[in-house]
Steps between C-alpha positions, in 0.01 A plus 500: 500500500782742582653440158180619333492810718861579414421468130198728536711754687755491219236541231341791687839669537576450131164649404548796734848577367390458138216746549728740687751498216228561242352787697836666557588460131168664412597806702321434826684648797567350840565697815560427862773357717521170308467645149863445406491141620175439307642643176826307544317172563282550193804576284702205631205269446454622143871460424526150645161333462307673221359243262629201698320184590441473873553145612535394862870588507450847352213575738710396799786722382261790450351470848842452659647816345470775764559772241178411322272501803244778477 
């Protein structure tokens, strides 16, 4: 059961970062104390994972990466 939850967490994170990257690229602005971290995470995700297949290994790596946690 925990494996399924970890996969869902990874998929949700991937979706969140994908949408963040698209919004930022479209000109949407972000403000606040965590804005830089949010923009950096979206950019790093786009550079590393854009267009990739997310298998169990990739989802685990995504969730384990503290720089991508938003």
